[in-house]
C-alpha positions as CSV (number, residue, x, y, z in Angstrom):
1,X,79.8,146.9,154.4
2,X,83.2,145.1,153.9
3,X,82.3,142.7,156.5
4,X,79.3,141.7,155.0
5,X,80.9,141.3,151.3
6,X,83.4,138.4,152.6
7,X,80.9,136.7,154.5
8,X,78.5,136.7,151.0
9,X,81.7,135.4,149.3
10,X,82.6,133.0,151.9
11,X,79.0,131.5,151.8
12,X,79.5,130.8,148.1
13,X,83.3,129.4,148.2
14,X,82.9,127.4,151.3
15,X,86.2,126.2,153.0
16,X,88.2,129.1,152.2
17,X,88.7,132.4,154.1
18,X,88.2,135.7,152.9
19,X,90.5,138.8,154.3
20,X,89.7,142.3,154.4
21,X,93.3,143.0,153.4
22,X,92.9,141.5,150.4
23,X,89.8,143.6,149.5
24,X,90.5,147.1,147.7
25,X,88.0,149.3,145.8
26,X,88.7,150.2,142.2
27,X,85.8,152.6,141.8
28,X,83.2,154.2,144.4
29,X,80.9,155.0,141.4
30,X,77.8,157.5,141.8
31,X,74.9,157.2,143.7
32,X,73.2,154.9,141.1
33,X,76.1,152.9,140.3
34,X,77.5,149.9,142.0
35,X,80.8,150.0,144.3
36,X,83.4,147.9,142.3
37,X,85.9,145.9,144.6
38,X,88.9,143.5,143.6
39,X,89.7,140.7,145.3
40,X,93.2,139.2,145.5
41,X,95.0,136.5,147.4
42,X,96.8,133.5,146.6
43,X,93.9,131.5,145.4
44,X,91.4,133.9,143.8
45,X,91.1,137.0,142.0
46,X,87.7,138.5,141.8
47,X,85.6,141.6,140.7
48,X,82.8,142.2,143.0
49,X,80.1,144.9,141.9
50,X,78.1,145.6,144.8
51,X,75.0,148.1,145.3
52,X,74.1,147.0,148.8
53,X,75.4,150.5,150.5
54,X,73.2,152.5,148.1
55,X,70.0,153.8,148.7
56,X,67.1,151.5,148.9
57,X,65.1,152.7,145.8
58,X,68.5,152.1,143.8
59,X,69.1,148.6,145.5
60,X,65.5,147.4,144.7
61,X,65.5,148.9,141.0
62,X,69.0,149.2,139.4
63,X,70.8,147.4,141.5
64,X,69.1,144.3,141.1
65,X,68.3,144.8,137.3
66,X,72.1,145.3,136.6
67,X,73.2,142.3,138.7
68,X,70.6,140.3,137.4
69,X,71.3,141.0,133.7
70,X,75.3,140.9,134.2
71,X,74.8,137.7,135.6
72,X,72.8,136.1,133.0
73,X,75.1,137.6,130.5
74,X,78.2,135.9,131.7
75,X,76.8,132.6,132.8
76,X,75.4,132.1,129.2
77,X,79.0,133.1,127.8
78,X,81.3,131.8,130.3
79,X,82.2,129.0,128.1
80,X,83.7,131.1,125.5
81,X,87.7,132.2,125.4
82,X,87.9,135.4,126.3
83,X,84.8,135.7,128.8
84,X,85.3,135.4,132.7
85,X,84.7,131.6,133.8
86,X,83.6,131.9,136.7
87,X,80.5,133.9,138.3
88,X,78.0,134.3,140.8
89,X,75.8,136.3,142.8
90,X,76.6,136.8,146.7
91,X,73.4,138.8,147.5
92,X,70.7,140.6,145.5
93,X,72.4,143.2,144.3
94,X,75.9,142.4,144.3
95,X,77.7,140.1,141.8
96,X,81.1,138.9,141.7
97,X,83.1,137.1,139.2
98,X,86.5,135.9,138.3
99,X,89.1,139.0,137.5
100,X,90.7,139.2,133.7
101,X,94.0,141.0,134.3
102,X,95.5,143.1,131.5
103,X,95.1,146.5,130.1
104,X,91.9,147.9,128.0
105,X,92.8,148.5,124.7
106,X,92.1,152.4,125.2
107,X,95.2,152.0,128.2
108,X,97.3,149.7,125.9
109,X,97.3,151.9,122.7
110,X,97.9,155.2,125.1
111,X,101.1,153.7,125.8
112,X,101.8,153.5,122.2
113,X,101.5,149.6,121.2
114,X,99.3,148.4,118.4
115,X,97.1,145.4,117.7
116,X,98.7,142.7,115.6
117,X,95.6,141.5,113.1
118,X,96.0,138.0,114.6
119,X,94.3,139.9,117.6
120,X,91.7,142.1,115.7
121,X,90.4,138.7,114.2
122,X,90.5,136.5,117.5
123,X,88.3,139.7,118.6
124,X,85.8,139.4,115.9
125,X,85.5,135.3,116.5
126,X,84.8,136.1,120.4
127,X,81.9,138.4,119.2
128,X,80.6,136.0,117.0
129,X,80.7,133.0,119.4
130,X,78.8,135.6,121.8
131,X,76.1,135.9,119.2
132,X,75.8,131.9,118.4
133,X,75.1,132.0,122.2
134,X,72.0,134.7,121.8
135,X,73.8,137.5,123.5
136,X,74.5,140.7,122.4
137,X,77.1,143.1,124.5
138,X,76.2,146.2,122.9
139,X,78.8,148.6,124.4
140,X,81.8,147.2,122.3
141,X,82.6,150.6,120.7
142,X,83.8,151.7,124.1
143,X,87.1,150.4,124.0
144,X,87.2,150.5,128.0
145,X,85.4,147.0,127.7
146,X,88.0,145.2,125.1
147,X,90.9,144.0,127.1
148,X,94.2,142.6,125.9
149,X,95.3,140.1,128.5
150,X,98.8,139.0,130.0
151,X,98.6,136.5,127.3
152,X,97.9,139.1,124.6
153,X,94.6,137.4,123.9
154,X,91.3,139.4,123.5
155,X,88.9,139.2,126.4
156,X,85.4,141.6,126.9
157,X,84.1,142.6,129.9
158,X,81.3,144.8,131.5
159,X,77.9,143.0,130.5
160,X,75.3,145.4,132.1
161,X,74.0,146.2,129.1
162,X,73.7,142.6,127.2
163,X,70.9,141.5,126.0
164,X,69.2,138.2,124.1
165,X,69.2,139.4,120.4
166,X,66.9,136.9,119.0
167,X,63.8,138.6,120.9
168,X,63.6,141.4,118.9
169,X,62.5,142.6,115.3
170,X,64.9,141.0,112.5
171,X,66.3,144.9,111.5
172,X,66.9,145.6,115.3
173,X,68.5,142.0,115.5
174,X,71.0,142.8,113.1
175,X,71.3,146.6,114.1
176,X,72.6,145.2,117.3
177,X,74.7,142.7,116.4
178,X,76.6,145.0,113.9
179,X,77.3,147.4,116.8
180,X,79.2,144.8,118.5
181,X,81.0,143.7,115.2
182,X,81.9,147.5,114.5
183,X,83.7,147.6,117.7
184,X,86.1,145.5,116.7
185,X,86.3,147.1,113.5
186,X,86.8,150.5,115.0
187,X,89.6,149.1,117.2
188,X,91.3,147.4,114.3
189,X,90.6,150.9,112.8
190,X,92.0,152.8,115.4
191,X,94.9,150.8,117.4
192,X,95.9,148.1,114.5
193,X,99.5,147.7,113.0
194,X,98.1,147.2,109.7
195,X,95.0,149.0,108.1
196,X,91.3,147.6,108.3
197,X,90.6,145.4,105.4
198,X,88.8,147.3,102.9
199,X,85.5,145.4,102.9
200,X,85.2,145.7,106.7
201,X,86.0,149.5,106.2
202,X,83.4,149.8,103.7
203,X,80.7,147.6,106.5
204,X,82.1,150.1,109.4
205,X,81.9,153.4,107.1
206,X,77.9,152.2,106.5
207,X,77.1,151.3,109.9
208,X,78.5,154.5,111.3
209,X,76.1,156.6,108.6
210,X,73.1,154.8,110.1
211,X,74.0,155.1,113.5
212,X,73.9,158.9,112.7
213,X,70.3,158.7,112.2
214,X,69.3,156.5,115.2
215,X,67.5,158.0,118.2
216,X,69.4,156.2,120.8
217,X,73.0,156.5,119.9
218,X,75.5,154.5,121.6
219,X,74.3,151.2,122.8
220,X,70.1,151.7,121.6
221,X,68.4,149.3,123.3
222,X,70.3,149.7,126.7
223,X,69.4,153.7,126.7
224,X,66.0,152.9,126.2
225,X,65.9,150.4,129.4
226,X,67.7,153.0,131.1
227,X,64.8,155.6,130.6
228,X,62.4,152.5,131.6
229,X,63.7,151.7,134.8
230,X,64.2,155.6,135.5
231,X,60.3,156.0,135.4
232,X,60.1,152.5,137.4
233,X,62.3,154.2,139.7
234,X,60.3,157.5,139.9
235,X,56.9,155.3,140.6
236,X,58.4,153.4,143.2
237,X,59.6,156.5,145.3
238,X,55.5,157.6,145.3
239,X,55.2,157.6,149.4
240,X,51.8,155.0,149.0
241,X,54.3,152.6,146.6
242,X,57.0,152.8,148.8
243,X,54.8,152.2,152.2
244,X,53.5,148.6,150.3
245,X,57.0,147.8,149.4
246,X,58.4,148.3,152.8
247,X,55.8,145.6,154.1
248,X,56.9,143.2,151.9
249,X,60.5,143.7,151.5
């Protein structure tokens, strides 16, 4: 499997020799999750998410959808500071992108560190630019998806939940964008060196009150999508469907 990943990387970056000794596993993941690798040498630092070792049903459904969704999101946003600038697909269920060195906000704060107002404001700007580019993240209330990089700047990772917000009804567009921006307010309130400004505190409080009544708490559209994917996976597991698919895949 490792050799297959290295060959795929070489095909997308010709002229560079990728070594197995430079590839390490960051997360094994569960049966339906990607294995996450880190590749590091003197020229490249890459994160690789790979579903190719999973069951064929996972590869053909969740794997493909997850990789395609994250690839489309990063490709649309990679011009924005704080988003990884290099992203490609070595395989149909594998994605690779530049590693952003740094700490998650959760780990950063666990060491007793605190965020400056300038950091929090810069994070808001990144989120607004992401929205202007037509995408919502939908999982920024998870402090593991926001980084403080080696220069002390904010960065955003893990775009598997990201969607294009314009295709939804207006009320849902606002709800999704607010989910992102309140992630920044949540970080400021929890970890900031100064209190969250009053008008932002009021916005966060109102949003949290609304969110309590939302049936898909956390990242609403993504959870709905996961349910749809699970149903599709169930249908595809039927013998008659599997026999048909094996003739074409």
